[in-house]
C-alpha positions in Angstrom: 26.9 -27.4 -153.8 29.7 -25.1 -154.5 33.2 -24.0 -154.0 35.0 -20.4 -152.6 33.3 -18.2 -149.5 29.7 -19.4 -150.2 30.3 -23.5 -149.9 31.8 -22.9 -146.8 28.0 -22.0 -145.5 26.7 -25.2 -147.1 27.1 -27.8 -144.5 26.1 -31.4 -144.7 23.3 -32.4 -141.9 23.3 -36.2 -141.6 20.0 -38.1 -142.0 17.9 -34.9 -143.1 17.5 -32.9 -146.3 20.2 -29.9 -146.0 20.2 -28.5 -149.5 17.9 -28.0 -152.4 18.5 -27.4 -156.1 17.1 -26.6 -159.1 18.0 -27.5 -162.7 16.7 -24.9 -165.3 16.8 -24.7 -168.9 16.4 -20.9 -168.9 18.6 -19.8 -165.9 18.3 -16.2 -166.7 14.5 -16.5 -166.7 14.9 -18.7 -163.2 16.5 -15.6 -161.5 14.1 -13.1 -163.0 11.1 -15.5 -161.4 12.5 -16.2 -158.3 14.9 -13.2 -157.5 11.5 -10.6 -157.1 9.7 -13.6 -155.7 12.0 -14.4 -152.7 14.3 -11.5 -152.5 17.2 -13.7 -153.6 20.4 -12.6 -154.9 22.4 -14.8 -156.9 26.4 -15.6 -156.5 28.1 -17.3 -159.6 30.1 -21.0 -158.8 32.8 -22.4 -160.6 31.3 -24.3 -163.9 31.3 -27.9 -163.9 28.6 -29.4 -165.5 27.4 -25.7 -166.9 26.6 -22.4 -165.1 25.7 -22.8 -161.4 24.4 -20.0 -159.0 23.8 -20.2 -155.2 20.6 -18.0 -154.3 21.7 -16.0 -151.2 19.2 -14.0 -148.7 19.9 -12.6 -145.5 23.7 -13.5 -146.3 23.2 -17.6 -146.2 23.3 -19.7 -149.2 20.0 -21.2 -149.6 19.7 -23.0 -152.7 21.3 -23.8 -155.7 20.3 -23.1 -159.5 21.9 -24.6 -162.6 21.2 -25.5 -166.3 19.6 -28.6 -167.2 20.8 -30.6 -170.6 18.5 -31.1 -173.5 16.2 -33.9 -172.7 16.9 -34.1 -169.4 14.1 -35.4 -166.9 11.3 -33.0 -166.1 12.2 -30.0 -164.4 12.1 -30.2 -160.5 13.3 -28.8 -157.5 15.6 -31.5 -155.5 16.2 -32.1 -152.1 19.7 -33.4 -150.7 20.2 -35.6 -147.9 23.3 -35.2 -145.8 25.2 -38.6 -145.0 28.5 -39.4 -143.6 29.0 -41.5 -146.7 27.5 -41.2 -150.0 29.1 -44.7 -150.8 27.2 -46.4 -148.1 24.0 -44.6 -148.9 24.3 -45.5 -152.4 24.6 -49.1 -151.7 21.6 -49.2 -149.2 19.7 -47.4 -152.3 20.8 -50.6 -154.3 20.0 -53.3 -151.9 16.4 -52.0 -151.2 15.3 -52.1 -154.8 15.5 -48.4 -155.6 17.1 -46.7 -158.4 20.5 -45.1 -158.1 20.6 -42.7 -161.1 23.9 -40.9 -161.1 27.2 -41.3 -158.7 28.4 -40.9 -156.2 30.6 -38.4 -158.0 33.5 -36.1 -156.3 31.7 -32.5 -156.0 33.9 -29.7 -154.7 34.3 -30.6 -151.0 32.3 -33.7 -150.9 30.7 -36.3 -152.8 27.1 -36.5 -154.5 24.6 -38.9 -155.9 20.9 -38.7 -157.4 18.7 -41.5 -156.7 14.8 -42.1 -156.7 12.9 -44.0 -153.8 11.0 -47.3 -154.7 7.8 -45.1 -155.5 9.9 -43.4 -157.9 10.4 -40.0 -156.0 13.6 -38.2 -156.8 16.3 -37.2 -154.2 19.9 -36.3 -153.8 22.9 -37.5 -151.5 25.4 -35.2 -150.4 28.5 -36.2 -148.3 30.4 -32.8 -147.2 31.6 -30.7 -144.4 29.7 -31.7 -141.4 27.5 -29.0 -139.8 24.7 -29.0 -137.1 20.9 -28.2 -138.5 19.8 -24.7 -138.3 16.4 -23.1 -138.5 16.6 -20.6 -141.3 14.5 -17.7 -140.2 14.7 -16.1 -143.2 12.2 -15.0 -146.1 13.0 -17.1 -149.3 14.8 -20.0 -147.2 13.6 -23.8 -147.9 12.1 -23.8 -144.3 9.8 -27.2 -145.1 10.6 -30.3 -147.1 7.8 -32.8 -147.5 7.3 -36.2 -149.4 4.2 -36.6 -150.4 3.5 -40.4 -151.4 0.8 -43.1 -151.2 2.7 -45.0 -148.4 4.8 -42.9 -146.1 5.2 -45.6 -143.6 6.9 -47.7 -146.6 8.9 -44.5 -147.4 10.1 -44.1 -144.0 11.4 -47.4 -143.6 13.5 -47.0 -146.7 14.9 -43.6 -146.3 15.6 -44.7 -142.5 17.7 -47.6 -143.8 19.4 -45.4 -146.1 20.4 -42.7 -144.0 20.5 -44.6 -140.7 17.7 -43.0 -138.7 17.9 -45.6 -136.0 20.2 -45.3 -133.6 21.2 -41.6 -133.9 21.7 -39.4 -130.6 18.0 -38.2 -129.8 19.1 -35.3 -128.8 20.1 -34.0 -132.3 17.9 -36.1 -134.3 14.5 -37.4 -134.0 11.6 -39.4 -135.9 7.9 -38.9 -134.5 4.6 -39.1 -135.7 2.3 -35.9 -135.9 -0.3 -34.3 -137.6 -0.6 -37.2 -139.9 3.0 -37.4 -141.1 6.1 -38.8 -140.2 8.2 -35.9 -138.8 12.3 -35.5 -139.1 13.4 -33.4 -136.2 16.9 -32.0 -136.1 18.5 -30.3 -133.3 15.1 -29.4 -131.9 13.4 -28.3 -135.0 10.6 -29.9 -137.2 12.8 -30.0 -140.6 10.9 -32.5 -143.1 8.0 -34.9 -143.4 6.9 -37.7 -145.2 3.0 -37.4 -146.0 0.4 -39.5 -147.3 -0.9 -38.3 -151.3 -2.1 -40.7 -153.7 -0.5 -40.6 -157.0 -2.2 -38.2 -159.3 -3.7 -36.5 -156.1 -4.5 -33.0 -155.2 -0.8 -31.8 -156.3 -1.3 -33.6 -159.7 2.1 -35.4 -159.5 3.5 -38.5 -158.7 5.5 -39.1 -155.7 8.0 -36.2 -154.9 9.8 -34.3 -152.6 8.0 -31.0 -152.2 10.2 -28.1 -151.3 8.4 -24.9 -149.3 10.0 -21.5 -149.3 9.4 -19.0 -146.4 7.5 -16.1 -147.2 5.8 -13.2 -144.8 2.2 -13.7 -146.4 1.4 -16.5 -148.6 -1.5 -15.5 -150.5 0.4 -12.1 -151.4 3.2 -14.0 -152.4 1.1 -16.2 -154.7 -0.3 -13.3 -156.1 3.4 -11.9 -157.0 4.1 -15.2 -158.6 1.5 -15.1 -160.9 2.4 -11.7 -161.9 6.0 -13.2 -162.6 4.6 -15.8 -164.9 4.1 -18.5 -162.5 0.8 -20.7 -162.1 -0.9 -21.8 -159.1 -1.9 -25.5 -158.5 -4.9 -25.0 -156.8 -5.8 -22.3 -153.8 -3.8 -21.7 -151.0 -4.7 -23.5 -147.8 -3.7 -23.7 -144.4 -1.8 -26.7 -142.9 -0.3 -27.2 -139.2 3.0 -25.8 -140.2 1.5 -22.4 -141.8 -0.4 -21.4 -144.7 0.9 -22.8 -148.1 0.7 -22.3 -151.8 1.8 -24.8 -154.4 2.8 -23.6 -157.7 4.6 -24.0 -160.8 7.2 -22.0 -161.9 7.7 -20.5 -165.6 9.1 -24.0 -166.9 7.1 -25.9 -165.0 9.0 -26.8 -161.9 6.9 -27.2 -159.0 7.6 -25.7 -155.3 5.4 -24.3 -152.7 5.2 -21.2 -150.9 4.7 -21.0 -146.9 3.9 -18.4 -144.3 5.6 -20.6 -141.3 3.4 -20.2 -138.0 5.4 -18.9 -135.1 
């Protein structure tokens, strides 16, 4: 989120994740870690709840980084789903027994809210200027976002009701089952998935949305992350969407690196 020239590049894509952000306690430390790792440059945005930066690669704003307050929830990357109405999505969250933590609040050109699904996975809701989904073939861009949860079918019902997956134009949006996942496709591109993982499973984490950033070579990028002070969550592995490494940054926020398949 943000304003000015960079904000114009951040568009709401309804029904799918369209933005990711990290709240760090040490913003300078986060820049020192993610900048060299993912080739990011940083552009400051106007302060509203504290310092906030856009991470930029190839001229595109691909992520946001802000400062977490003392006593904040565990540090993590948050995925934001686009919607035509943050108020309607927030109502749907509450009606389905999930948790609406914050908002909706006015923010720049739109409205934002934070929620947790019935299994506890945290996500954001973003209502802003509408745009079409794009596949960002850029190093350092978030190219794959996946919910790791014990029951992906129950999760799909929840998110489908909150973000009105049924009845959307199939030429622009599709939900399908592939590679043992519920996969979301927008404008012909697979952009996100809901996959089965037991709580406390291989990722060592309760249900969560895992953000994967594109790199040219996962193993080399993993080695670089370790040099920069990150830590690996198990060895790198091959997935249907590319070679993946799961990591923690210097402060413990979890994310993944992926060298996408062509």
